[in-house]
C-alpha positions as CSV (number, residue, x, y, z in Angstrom):
1,M,14.8,85.8,75.4
2,N,14.6,81.0,75.8
3,L,16.4,78.8,77.7
4,T,20.0,78.3,76.0
5,K,20.0,82.0,75.6
6,Y,19.7,82.6,79.5
7,T,22.5,79.8,80.2
8,M,25.1,81.2,76.9
9,L,24.3,84.3,79.2
10,L,25.3,82.9,82.8
11,I,28.5,81.0,81.5
12,F,29.2,84.3,79.1
13,T,28.6,86.3,82.1
14,V,31.4,84.1,84.7
15,A,33.6,83.4,81.5
16,L,33.9,88.0,81.4
17,M,34.2,88.9,84.7
18,T,36.6,86.1,85.1
19,I,38.7,87.8,82.4
20,A,38.4,91.5,84.2
21,I,39.3,89.8,88.0
22,Q,42.6,88.2,85.9
23,A,42.4,92.1,83.5
24,T,43.0,94.2,87.0
25,A,44.5,91.4,90.1
26,H,48.2,92.9,88.2
27,D,47.6,96.3,90.1
28,E,45.5,96.6,92.7
29,S,46.0,100.1,93.5
30,K,44.4,100.9,89.9
31,Q,40.8,98.6,91.1
32,E,37.3,100.5,91.8
33,A,36.1,98.3,94.8
34,F,32.0,98.6,94.3
35,D,29.8,97.0,96.6
36,F,26.9,94.4,94.9
37,A,24.3,95.2,97.7
38,E,24.3,98.8,96.9
39,I,23.5,97.8,93.2
40,S,19.7,100.2,92.9
41,C,17.3,98.6,90.9
42,W,17.4,102.0,89.2
43,D,20.9,101.0,88.2
44,I,19.9,98.1,86.3
45,M,16.4,99.7,85.1
46,V,18.5,103.0,83.4
47,L,20.7,100.6,81.7
48,S,20.2,99.5,77.9
49,E,17.6,97.0,77.7
50,K,20.4,95.0,75.7
51,D,22.4,95.4,78.9
52,R,19.7,94.9,82.1
53,P,19.8,90.9,81.6
54,Y,23.8,91.5,81.5
55,A,23.2,93.3,84.7
56,L,20.8,90.4,86.6
57,T,22.3,87.7,85.3
58,L,26.0,88.9,87.3
59,L,23.6,89.8,90.1
60,Y,22.2,86.1,90.6
61,G,25.6,84.5,89.9
62,Y,26.9,86.3,92.7
63,L,23.8,85.0,94.4
64,A,24.3,81.3,93.5
65,G,27.6,81.8,94.1
66,K,27.0,82.8,98.5
67,N,24.6,80.1,98.2
68,N,26.0,77.1,97.3
69,I,23.4,76.7,94.1
70,S,25.6,74.7,91.9
71,I,22.5,73.8,90.1
72,H,20.7,75.6,87.3
73,T,18.2,75.5,84.7
74,G,17.5,78.4,81.7
75,E,14.0,78.3,82.6
76,K,14.8,78.8,86.2
77,I,17.4,81.3,85.7
78,E,14.9,82.8,83.0
79,Q,11.9,83.1,85.4
80,V,14.5,84.8,87.6
81,L,15.5,87.2,85.8
82,K,12.1,87.8,84.3
83,K,10.6,88.6,87.7
84,A,13.5,90.7,88.7
85,G,12.9,93.5,86.1
86,E,9.6,93.4,87.4
87,I,9.9,94.3,90.5
88,C,12.4,96.5,89.9
89,A,10.3,98.4,87.5
90,D,7.9,98.5,90.0
91,K,10.2,99.4,93.1
92,P,12.7,101.7,91.6
93,D,15.3,102.4,94.8
94,A,14.5,98.8,96.4
95,K,18.8,96.8,96.2
96,A,18.9,94.9,93.4
97,L,20.4,92.2,95.0
98,T,17.6,92.0,97.9
99,I,15.3,91.7,95.3
100,I,17.0,88.5,93.4
101,Q,17.7,87.4,97.2
102,K,13.8,86.6,98.0
103,I,13.2,85.6,94.5
104,I,15.5,82.3,95.1
105,K,14.4,81.5,98.1
């Protein structure tokens, strides 16, 4: 995937999350909670090849926000996602968030 696609993918993911949060905000009793920290590499790797980058981008965006990283380049995002995918393929029991955190530091 080229840099423009990854940049657009990141923007799309953030927009999609915003819409999803707004759509479910009216009734908190129906929301199903999940913990980003519990998503394993296996959870990522069993996704379709099309969906895998979206999931990794979501985690990358979460960590970037958590770590106050506000300057991104498509090239940097592409490198992080590629490396995370490679590591997750080799270590399916690892936590995906931990893998991405180690890469971006």
